[in-house]
MIGU-460895 format. One line per 8 residues: their letters; for each residue y, z, x of C-alpha. Coordinates in nm, 3 decimals, m for minus. Each point is the difference from the previous one (the first is absolute). Layout:
a	Y Z X | ...;
END
This chain:
xxxxxxxx	0.762 m7.284 3.638 | 0.134 m0.250 m0.251 | m0.181 m0.320 m0.082 | 0.119 m0.286 0.226 | 0.126 m0.197 m0.298 | 0.205 0.284 m0.155 | 0.325 m0.125 0.155 | m0.060 m0.352 m0.128;
xxxxxxxx	m0.083 0.132 m0.347 | 0.312 0.215 m0.008 | 0.212 m0.296 0.115 | m0.141 m0.221 m0.277 | 0.067 0.269 m0.261 | 0.357 0.050 0.128 | 0.065 m0.376 m0.009 | m0.135 m0.028 m0.355;
xxxxxxxx	0.213 0.297 m0.106 | 0.310 m0.161 0.153 | m0.073 m0.324 m0.188 | m0.029 0.191 m0.328 | m0.370 m0.062 m0.050 | m0.040 0.346 m0.147 | 0.296 m0.017 m0.238 | m0.073 m0.009 m0.373;
xxxxxxxx	m0.370 0.077 0.028 | m0.179 0.063 m0.328 | m0.001 0.370 m0.079 | 0.264 0.087 0.258 | 0.159 0.337 m0.070 | m0.270 0.101 m0.248 | m0.249 0.281 0.058 | m0.349 m0.092 0.111;
xxxxxxxx	m0.256 m0.010 m0.282 | m0.216 0.307 m0.048 | m0.356 m0.053 0.112 | m0.307 0.212 m0.060 | m0.130 m0.012 0.359 | 0.292 m0.069 0.236 | m0.210 0.026 0.316 | m0.231 m0.282 m0.107;
xxxxxxxx	0.229 m0.194 m0.233 | 0.051 m0.299 0.230 | m0.370 m0.032 0.081 | m0.094 0.031 m0.367 | 0.258 m0.262 m0.099 | m0.119 m0.245 0.266 | m0.364 0.044 m0.102 | 0.089 m0.051 m0.366;
xxxxxxxx	0.209 m0.312 0.075 | m0.288 m0.140 0.207 | m0.232 0.036 m0.299 | m0.181 0.307 0.127 | m0.142 0.252 m0.243 | m0.102 0.363 0.042 | m0.357 0.051 0.112 | m0.108 0.142 m0.336;
xxxxxxxx	0.109 m0.323 m0.170 | m0.210 m0.221 0.226 | m0.292 0.241 m0.036 | 0.036 m0.010 m0.379 | m0.019 m0.378 0.013 | m0.317 0.026 0.202 | m0.142 0.247 m0.254 | 0.076 m0.246 m0.281;
xxxxxxxx	m0.184 m0.270 0.194 | m0.301 0.232 0.040 | 0.000 0.076 m0.373 | m0.005 m0.371 m0.075 | m0.283 m0.053 0.246 | m0.192 0.286 m0.165 | 0.036 m0.166 m0.342 | m0.128 m0.331 0.137;
xxxxxxxx	m0.291 0.140 0.203 | m0.344 0.043 m0.148 | m0.175 0.110 0.320 | m0.066 0.375 m0.026 | 0.016 0.058 0.374 | 0.333 m0.179 0.030 | 0.134 0.186 m0.306 | m0.083 0.332 0.168;
xxxxxxxx	0.176 m0.113 0.321 | 0.308 m0.107 m0.199 | 0.013 0.330 m0.187 | m0.015 0.189 0.331 | 0.283 m0.218 0.136 | 0.201 0.062 m0.318 | m0.044 0.375 0.033 | 0.122 m0.008 0.360;
xxxxxxxx	0.286 m0.230 m0.096 | 0.116 0.237 m0.273 | 0.010 0.286 0.253 | 0.197 m0.214 0.247 | 0.246 m0.097 m0.276 | 0.061 0.365 m0.087 | 0.063 0.087 0.366 | 0.234 m0.298 0.040;
xxxxxx	0.194 0.099 m0.314 | 0.050 0.351 0.134 | 0.119 m0.137 0.334 | 0.237 m0.239 m0.174 | 0.161 0.284 m0.199 | 0.090 0.189 0.320;
END
């Protein structure tokens, strides 16, 4: 069963077409650009335009923050905790990089 608004949508598109709203669009008649991942291209573009970054990038930023905290911390117990966190973070970054390459 079609969506209840499909007829309204089609009518609006037909009216816009009749008025010439789709004439002279940028890139008309040209082939679509080649993309590396066509199935996810739109989602990737929207995330990028919204300022999103791949997970490994945000994890790398967190790792840099931990390194800075390690430099500034003199407490041996806290240093050990930070180094454990850094080790786990490095593993997560590697996993995220592999996922991103897929």
